[in-house]
Backbone as numpy.savetxt, mean C-alpha at the origin, in Angstrom:
# Nx Ny Nz CAx CAy CAz Cx Cy Cz
-8.37 31.26 48.81 -8.32 29.93 48.35 -7.17 29.61 47.72
-6.41 28.41 48.13 -5.08 28.28 47.77 -5.22 27.10 46.66
-4.25 27.37 45.79 -4.38 26.39 44.49 -3.58 25.23 44.69
-3.87 24.00 44.47 -2.88 22.91 44.70 -2.58 22.26 43.29
-1.61 21.86 43.25 -0.85 21.27 42.04 -1.08 19.83 41.98
-1.37 19.23 40.87 -1.71 17.94 40.87 -0.52 17.11 40.13
0.12 16.30 40.54 1.18 15.31 40.12 0.79 13.98 39.82
1.29 13.50 38.83 0.88 12.16 38.43 2.37 11.25 39.07
1.99 10.27 39.56 3.16 9.48 40.41 3.87 8.63 39.26
4.58 9.34 38.38 4.98 8.63 37.22 6.51 9.37 36.88
7.45 8.63 36.77 8.60 9.38 36.72 9.01 9.68 35.17
9.80 10.61 34.83 10.15 11.02 33.47 10.68 9.88 32.58
11.43 8.84 33.22 11.88 7.84 32.52 10.87 6.72 32.23
9.89 6.65 33.05 8.66 5.70 32.77 7.88 6.48 31.66
7.67 7.74 31.72 7.03 8.30 30.73 7.50 8.07 29.10
8.85 8.47 29.29 9.50 8.02 27.99 9.40 6.91 27.49
9.54 5.64 28.34 9.44 4.32 28.12 8.18 4.05 27.40
7.10 4.65 27.88 5.73 4.38 27.75 5.54 4.99 26.29
6.00 6.03 25.86 5.80 6.94 24.70 6.57 5.93 23.56
7.83 5.50 23.78 8.48 4.44 22.77 7.69 3.16 22.49
7.24 2.58 23.48 6.35 1.31 23.54 5.21 1.73 22.61
4.49 3.02 22.93 3.21 3.22 22.23 3.59 3.49 20.77
4.77 4.12 20.39 5.28 4.61 19.06 5.19 3.16 18.26
6.03 2.13 18.79 6.41 0.79 18.36 5.19 0.11 17.83
4.22 0.23 19.03 3.09 -0.50 18.65 2.44 -0.01 17.72
2.07 1.09 17.73 1.15 1.97 16.61 1.81 2.11 15.41
3.21 2.29 15.19 3.57 2.79 13.96 4.41 1.31 13.38
4.92 0.26 13.99 5.38 -0.87 13.48 4.68 -1.57 12.44
3.25 -1.77 12.52 2.29 -2.29 11.44 2.37 -1.59 10.17
2.34 -0.22 10.12 2.63 0.71 9.20 3.72 0.39 8.22
4.73 0.28 9.15 6.43 0.38 8.51 6.41 -0.80 7.60
5.85 -1.86 8.51 5.87 -3.24 7.80 5.32 -3.37 6.76
3.96 -2.76 6.56 3.13 -3.12 5.56 3.56 -2.31 4.04
4.17 -0.93 4.51 4.77 -0.34 3.27 6.01 -0.36 2.71
6.81 -1.32 3.40 7.93 -1.89 2.82 7.89 -3.11 1.74
8.51 -3.81 1.48 8.32 -4.98 0.48 8.82 -6.18 0.98
8.83 -6.24 2.57 9.35 -7.48 3.28 8.16 -8.51 2.90
6.92 -7.94 2.92 5.49 -8.92 3.13 5.57 -9.50 1.57
6.00 -9.01 0.63 5.96 -9.46 -0.72 7.01 -10.69 -1.38
6.49 -11.18 -2.41 7.55 -12.09 -2.70 8.43 -11.33 -3.60
9.57 -11.99 -3.88 10.79 -11.43 -4.57 10.60 -11.38 -6.22
9.59 -12.62 -6.48 9.42 -12.80 -7.82 8.02 -11.81 -8.17
8.37 -11.56 -9.34 7.01 -10.52 -9.94 6.16 -11.36 -10.87
4.77 -11.15 -10.77 3.76 -11.58 -11.51 3.18 -10.79 -12.25
2.00 -11.22 -13.27 1.24 -10.53 -13.96 -0.01 -10.64 -13.73
-0.97 -9.91 -13.46 -2.49 -10.12 -13.17 -3.03 -9.26 -14.31
-4.09 -10.11 -14.81 -5.20 -9.45 -15.81 -6.41 -9.21 -15.42
-7.05 -8.42 -15.63 -8.40 -8.30 -14.84 -9.19 -7.04 -15.37
-10.26 -6.72 -14.47 -11.03 -5.72 -14.55 -11.12 -4.68 -13.24
-11.00 -3.58 -13.34 -11.03 -2.77 -12.29 -12.30 -2.72 -11.82
-12.35 -2.91 -10.40 -13.66 -3.02 -9.65 -14.11 -1.63 -8.93
-12.85 -1.45 -8.37 -13.00 -0.14 -7.70 -11.42 0.52 -7.53
-11.29 1.96 -7.36 -10.21 2.59 -7.33 -10.20 3.54 -6.13
-9.03 3.64 -5.17 -9.14 4.45 -4.22 -7.59 5.06 -4.24
-7.75 6.54 -3.92 -6.52 7.57 -4.13 -6.15 7.74 -2.78
-6.80 7.45 -1.91 -6.84 7.83 -0.30 -5.39 7.34 0.09
-4.77 8.23 0.97 -3.69 7.64 1.83 -3.87 6.58 2.47
-3.27 5.74 2.81 -1.83 5.95 2.96 -0.93 5.74 1.60
-1.74 4.89 0.56 -1.41 4.35 -0.55 -2.68 4.24 -1.31
-2.62 4.76 -2.78 -3.91 4.33 -3.60 -3.63 2.80 -3.80
-4.81 2.38 -4.19 -5.10 0.89 -4.55 -6.23 0.75 -5.49
-6.09 -0.26 -6.18 -6.98 -0.81 -6.97 -7.64 -2.29 -6.40
-8.64 -2.35 -6.54 -9.56 -3.94 -6.38 -9.99 -4.29 -8.06
-9.11 -5.35 -8.25 -9.27 -5.85 -9.53 -9.87 -7.42 -9.44
-11.07 -7.46 -10.47 -11.55 -9.04 -10.61 -10.53 -9.60 -11.70
-10.22 -10.67 -11.38 -9.15 -11.23 -12.32 -9.95 -12.09 -13.19
-9.10 -12.63 -14.27 -9.71 -13.37 -15.27 -10.39 -14.64 -14.83
-10.05 -14.90 -13.89 -10.65 -16.08 -13.15 -11.68 -15.88 -11.98
-11.85 -14.59 -11.96 -13.09 -14.19 -11.00 -12.69 -13.78 -9.73
-11.48 -14.18 -9.45 -11.03 -13.75 -7.99 -10.64 -12.40 -8.05
-11.03 -11.53 -6.61 -10.99 -10.16 -6.48 -9.70 -9.89 -5.87
-8.57 -9.16 -6.41 -7.36 -8.78 -5.85 -7.32 -7.29 -5.31
-6.39 -7.16 -4.37 -6.03 -5.73 -3.81 -4.83 -5.55 -4.45
-4.70 -4.39 -5.21 -3.36 -4.13 -5.80 -3.02 -2.58 -5.42
-1.84 -2.70 -4.49 -1.30 -1.45 -3.85 -0.53 -0.67 -4.90
-0.86 0.51 -5.20 0.11 1.14 -6.04 1.27 1.98 -5.20
1.79 2.80 -5.86 2.83 3.40 -5.15 2.27 4.61 -3.80
3.02 5.34 -3.54 2.54 5.90 -2.43 1.94 7.27 -3.04
1.17 8.26 -2.57 0.46 9.19 -3.34 1.06 9.98 -4.46
2.55 10.47 -4.01 3.38 11.03 -4.68 3.73 10.22 -5.94
4.40 9.10 -5.70 4.85 8.08 -6.73 3.82 7.90 -7.78
2.50 7.58 -7.45 1.48 7.30 -8.05 1.23 8.34 -9.10
1.11 9.55 -8.65 0.88 10.71 -9.53 2.08 11.05 -10.68
3.54 10.74 -9.87 4.48 10.95 -10.68 4.47 10.02 -12.11
3.84 8.77 -11.80 3.82 7.85 -12.84 2.48 8.12 -13.91
1.99 9.39 -13.75 0.60 9.59 -14.37 -0.54 9.29 -14.34
-0.68 8.33 -12.99 -1.90 7.76 -12.83 -2.47 8.46 -11.68
-3.53 9.22 -12.04 -4.39 9.89 -11.13 -5.83 9.42 -10.77
-6.64 9.91 -10.07 -8.26 9.49 -9.99 -8.92 9.49 -10.95
-8.47 10.10 -12.16 -9.52 10.03 -13.03 -8.94 9.52 -14.43
-7.81 8.76 -14.26 -6.99 7.94 -15.12 -7.74 6.94 -15.93
-8.64 5.82 -14.77 -9.24 4.75 -14.97 -10.57 4.97 -14.23
-11.57 3.93 -14.69 -12.66 3.87 -13.92 -12.97 2.31 -13.94
-13.74 2.05 -12.90 -14.25 0.70 -12.58 -14.89 0.28 -14.09
-14.49 -1.18 -14.15 -14.95 -1.65 -15.62 -13.77 -1.68 -16.62
-12.77 -0.84 -16.33 -11.65 -0.98 -17.38 -10.92 -2.10 -17.36
-10.32 -2.64 -18.61 -9.18 -3.70 -18.36 -8.16 -3.12 -17.93
-6.93 -4.05 -17.12 -5.80 -3.55 -16.69 -5.07 -4.98 -16.45
-3.81 -4.32 -16.56 -2.65 -5.35 -16.28 -1.90 -4.79 -15.09
-1.92 -5.75 -14.30 -0.71 -4.94 -13.23 0.26 -5.94 -12.98
1.49 -5.24 -12.76 2.81 -6.33 -12.79 3.47 -5.83 -11.38
3.70 -7.05 -10.58 3.88 -6.67 -9.21 4.48 -7.83 -8.43
4.66 -7.52 -7.25 5.07 -8.64 -6.39 3.86 -8.82 -5.50
3.55 -10.31 -5.36 2.43 -11.20 -4.89 2.82 -11.15 -3.18
1.76 -11.22 -2.40 1.99 -11.24 -0.95 2.58 -12.57 -0.69
3.47 -12.67 0.30 3.81 -14.13 0.67 3.00 -15.08 1.00
1.99 -14.61 1.58 0.91 -15.67 2.13 -0.27 -15.62 1.01
0.18 -16.97 0.35 -0.80 -16.91 -1.07 -2.22 -17.01 -0.84
-2.46 -17.42 0.39 -4.05 -17.15 0.68 -4.43 -15.77 0.62
-3.91 -15.06 0.37 -4.35 -13.36 0.10 -4.12 -13.23 -1.28
-5.10 -12.66 -1.78 -5.11 -11.98 -3.02 -4.85 -10.67 -3.18
-3.50 -10.01 -2.75 -2.90 -9.11 -2.52 -1.49 -8.79 -3.26
-1.55 -7.82 -3.93 0.08 -7.60 -4.50 0.12 -6.03 -4.25
1.62 -5.78 -4.70 2.23 -4.32 -4.47 2.45 -4.32 -6.04
2.07 -3.23 -6.81 2.15 -3.32 -8.22 3.41 -2.31 -8.52
4.24 -2.51 -9.38 5.34 -1.79 -9.87 5.17 -1.23 -11.26
4.02 -1.80 -11.62 3.66 -1.15 -12.99 2.03 -1.74 -13.25
1.34 -0.50 -13.79 -0.25 -0.54 -14.23 0.09 -0.36 -15.65
-0.92 -1.31 -16.37 -0.87 -1.11 -18.07 -2.46 -0.88 -18.15
-2.79 0.66 -18.85 -4.16 0.54 -19.10 -4.28 0.91 -20.62
-5.09 0.34 -21.47 -4.94 0.83 -22.80 -3.99 0.89 -23.41
-2.91 -0.02 -23.28 -1.76 0.04 -23.70 -0.61 1.03 -23.15
-1.01 1.69 -22.22 -0.07 2.80 -21.61 0.35 2.23 -20.20
1.61 2.43 -20.04 2.54 1.83 -18.86 2.42 3.04 -17.84
1.85 2.73 -16.57 2.38 3.67 -15.45 2.87 3.01 -14.44
4.41 3.44 -14.54 5.47 2.88 -13.58 5.64 3.39 -12.25
5.14 2.79 -11.54 5.12 3.42 -9.83 6.26 2.93 -9.29
7.10 1.87 -9.52 8.60 1.81 -9.25 9.37 1.35 -10.44
9.74 2.04 -11.22 10.42 1.81 -12.60 11.69 1.17 -12.21
12.46 1.50 -11.18 13.44 0.85 -10.74 13.41 -0.84 -10.21
12.39 -1.16 -9.99 12.21 -2.41 -9.55 11.22 -3.21 -10.52
11.07 -2.72 -11.80 10.44 -3.57 -12.73 11.45 -4.43 -13.55
11.12 -5.93 -13.72 12.12 -6.92 -14.13 11.50 -7.08 -15.57
12.12 -7.00 -16.35 11.42 -7.67 -17.72 12.24 -8.82 -18.20
11.69 -9.86 -18.96 12.29 -11.04 -18.96 12.94 -11.04 -20.38
């Protein structure tokens, strides 16, 4: 019995091109989301109550019910930055009062912001200290 080899009718150049296109399509939204280009340059302050906390990658986040009742997604730093700030999964719990300072989504219909600082019980947790703007 002889063994037959099977070859796909695709060139090496086509395979490389297909790989690059796949990487851009899959990785593009992740890179865009994790930068700052989706957020306004001006910072805002959001006061409310923590509804839920997620420390899961790619970035930890809080769901915060603002004083007006609107629920906001507040993205924190990447897991290492968030931990370096002192904020961990046990730092806060749902129901805690919180102030988030950061940059709001460019699309004002989205209640979404990227926090540079979180304040809990008077303690600052600086995710991006170099980006904090004080007035």
